[in-house]
N, C-alpha and C positions, 0 to 999 in steps of 0.2 A: 506499625509496619505489617504486623500479622493480619490486622483487619483489612488493610489494603490488598494484601496478597490473597486473602480469602475471597474478596470481591472480584479480583482478577480471575481466580480459578472458577468462580461461579459464572462469570461472563464468558469464559472460554467454553465451559460446559454447555451454556445456553446456545452459543454459536454452533457447537458441534452437533446439537440436536437437530438443527435446521437442514443439515446435509448428511443423510445416513450413508455410512460406509463402514466396512470392518474396522478400519483404523479409528474412525470417530467413535464407534461403539466401544472399542477398547479404551480410548481416551476417557469416555464418560464413566466407564466402570472403575478405572484407576482413580479418576478424580473424586468420585463419590466415596471410594474406599479411603482415600486420603482425608477427606473432610470428616467422615465418620470417626476415624482414628483420633484426630486432633480434637474432636468435639466431645468424645466419650472418655478419653484417657488423659489424665493430668500430666503424666510424664511425657506422653506423645506431644501434648500442647507445648511443653517446655522445649522439646527438641525442635518443634516447628518454629518457635520464637527465635531460637539460635540460628536456624536455617534462614529465616527471613533477614536477620541482621547480616549474615554472611553474604546473602544474595544481593541485598541493597548496597552493601559496602563495595562489592565487586562492580556492580553497575554504576554506582556513583563515582568510583575511581576512574572510570573511562572518561567521564566529563572533565575531571581535573586535568587530563592530558590535552584537552582542547581549549583551555582558557586563553591561550595566546593567539588563537586564530582570529583574525580581524573580520573575515567574511563569515556570515551566518551559514551560507550554503556549504562552504568548505568545512566548517566545523561540523555540520550535520553529516556530510559525507564521510568525514573521518570517524565520527562517532559510530555510524552504522558499520563501517569497515571493521572497527575494533570490536563491535558487538558480535559480528559474524565470526571473528577470530576466536573470541572466548567461548562462543557457542559450540565450538568443535571439541573442546577439552575441559576447560575450567568450570563452566556453568554446569555441564552434564555431571561432572564430578561432585559438585555441591548437591545436586539433586539426588545422585546415587547414594551419597552418605545419608541423606534424609530417609530415603526409601529403605535403606539397610537398617537404620535405627528403628523404624516403625514396622519392619517386617513385611513390607509391601513389594511385590514383584512388578517391575515396570520394564518390559522388554522393548517398548516403543518410545522414542524420544519426542513424540508429537506433543504430549501434554507439557513436559518441561519447556520445550521450545516455544509453544504458544503462550504459556503463562509468562515466561521470561521476556518475550517480546512485548506483551501487554504492559508489564511493569516498566520495561525500558522506555516505552513511549511516554509514560508518565514522568519518568526521571528526566527525559529530555525536555519536556514541557517545563518542569520545575527549574531546570538548569537555565534555560533561555529566559524564563520569567525573572529569575534572580539577577541575571546579567543586565536585563533591560530596566530593572527597578520598577516594574509596573505589575499590576495584578494579572494573574494568569488567564483571566477571562476576557481581556480587552486589548492586549497589545498586538500590533501588527506582526511581531516576530512569532508569537504563538500561533497565529493563523497559518504560518508556513509549515508548522509541524503537525497540523491536524491530519489524521490518517483516515483512509477509506475503510468501510466496513468489510467484513469477511466476504459477504455475498458480492460486493462491488469488486473486490480483488479477484474473485473467481471469474467474474465476467471480463475483467480487464485482461486476464491471461488469454482469453479467447480473442477479444478485439485486438489486443496488442500483437498477438501472433499473426493475425490476418495482414497487418500492415507490411512487414518485411516480406512475407510470402507473396503478396500482390506486387510489390515493387520488383522482386526478383523475376517474376513472370513478365512484367511490363518492359523491363530493360534488358532482358536476356538476348534479344535479337541484335543488340548493338555490339556484342562480342567483346573484343579486347579494349575498346574505348572505355568501358566501365568495369574493367576486370577487378581493380582493387576495391571498388564499391561493392561488387558481388561478394567478395570475400568478407567484407564487413557485415553484409546482410546475412550471409550464411552462418557466420560465427555467432550471431544473435541466438541461434538455436543450439550452440555447443554447450553441453552440460559440464559444469565444473565440479570440483570436489565437494563444495559446500552448497550446491544448488538444491539439496534436499531441505534446506532451511525454509524455503517457500513452498514446501509440498502441500501445505494446507490450502494454498490458493489454486491448486490444480485438480481439486476434487471434482469440479463440474466437468472440465474438459476431459478428464479421464473416463467419465461416463459416456460422453457423446462422441469421443474420438473413434473414428473407424479407420485410422491410419493416415489421414491426409492433413491433420492439424500440424501447425508449426509451433513447437514448444519454445518458450523463452528461457534464457539463462538468467541468473540473478541480476547482473548488471543491466541487461536490457529491460527486465521487468521493473527495476527501480526507475529507469528512464521513463517508461510509460506511466508509472505511478505519478511522477512529477508532471508529465504532460497532461494527465487527466485532471490533476489539481488545478493547473494553470488554465486549461481550456474550459473547464467547468466554471471557474470563477469569471473568466473574461467573457464567455458567451452569455452568462447570466446578466452581467452588468451592461454589456454593450447592446444586448437586445432591447434594452429599455431606452436607448438613444435613437435619435433620428439620423439616418445615413442617406447620402446621395445615391448610393447604389449598393447592391449586395456584395459586389466584388471589392469595393472599398472597405466594407465592414469585415469581410473574410480576410483580406490582406492585412488589416490592422491587427486582428486576432493572431494571425500566423506570425507576424513580425514580433509582437510582444511576447509570444510564447517562445520563439527562438532566442530572443534576447534575455530571457529570464536566467538569473544566476544558477538556480538549482538545475534547470534543464541543461544549461551549458556544462555544468560540472558532471552530471551523469553522462552526457553525450561524450565528454572528453575521455571517459573510461571505456566507452563502447567503441569509439572510432579510432583506437590506437593503431590499427593496421592500415589506416589511410595516410599516405605520405603528405599530400598537399592539403593545406588548410582550406583553400577555396573549394576543393572536392568534398571535404568534410562538411562545410557549411551548406553546400548544394544538396547533399544527401539528407542532412538534418531538415532542411526546408521541405524537401519532398515528403519525408516521413511525417512532419508536422502538418503539412497541407492535407495529406490523405487522412490523417487522424482527425483533424478539424472537420473535414467533410463528413466523416462517419459520425462523429459525435454531434455535429450540428443538426443532422437529420433527427437523431434520437431526442436531443434536447428540445428542438422545435416541436416534435410530435408530443412530447411530454407537456410542453407549455400549452399547446392547442387543446389537449385533453383536459388540463386543469381549467382552461378558460371555458370550455363547454360545460364542465361540471359546475363551475361557479355561476355560469349563466342560467343553468337549470335551477339551481338553488334560489337565485334572485327572482326568477320568473315564478317559482312556486310560492315564495314569500309574498310577491305582488298579488297573485290570485287569491291567496288566503286572506290578505288584508282587505281586498275588495269584497270578498264573501262576508267578512266580519263587519264591514261598514254597511253592507246591504241589510 
């Protein structure tokens, strides 16, 4: 346990170095101080071992409360809700006890939050792997819980915020006809009590924001995280197939994304202010359509660039082979 947690701390520190900020610099200093303490002092190492056991016990106990859930997506949603709840009091208390024993001052919760989330992601993978009875490297269930990198999450905050902002501007002229839909789109930016838990994903937009960006709350950010996973997978697979038209291809991706269990679950949390189910479905389709359009352009551009680079390499090999034969 202690080894896995040290690896998690090292990974968090490496991610923090990529985006310089006062909070990240403080995180790095605190993390290095913690690693030095437990590496050089035997008593500190023992305290760290006890801390690891307590932290893992708390995180694994969350999984026990979801064993009766039949749906993987519902179980995942419940697990993350429970995790965010314990992140407000119980987990910070476990970390504070460790810092107190080691004599380390930690005024910012970014390091404990980031490391705890890194560990919890591994706990979830292990939990679903055990339920499926398959190795954690090859089961379809595990593919659903693969997370995005820190850089990708930072970009997702920007792209995801553009979607409700654009839809608000587009349908504003229709007035009362879409009044409850406007409220849903506006609430996507309403910050809740625990929305600081995803603060590490807002480092990039905090640097480029000049007052016009649309910030996302926790529930909406989790919705766009699921959308990104589904769209990325579907676009990559479907671009390899032959289609009669681009519209057919795009509509197929949109429909499969909207019908996905994980997307439906996260959307049900976001659209609670919409009374009619058909209105909620209509708005989700509009959100997914715009998101697929945005991501389709970037993924297509990435594929084209990869194709060009591969073609250059193959051409260079061909020329070198001809020179060698000559």
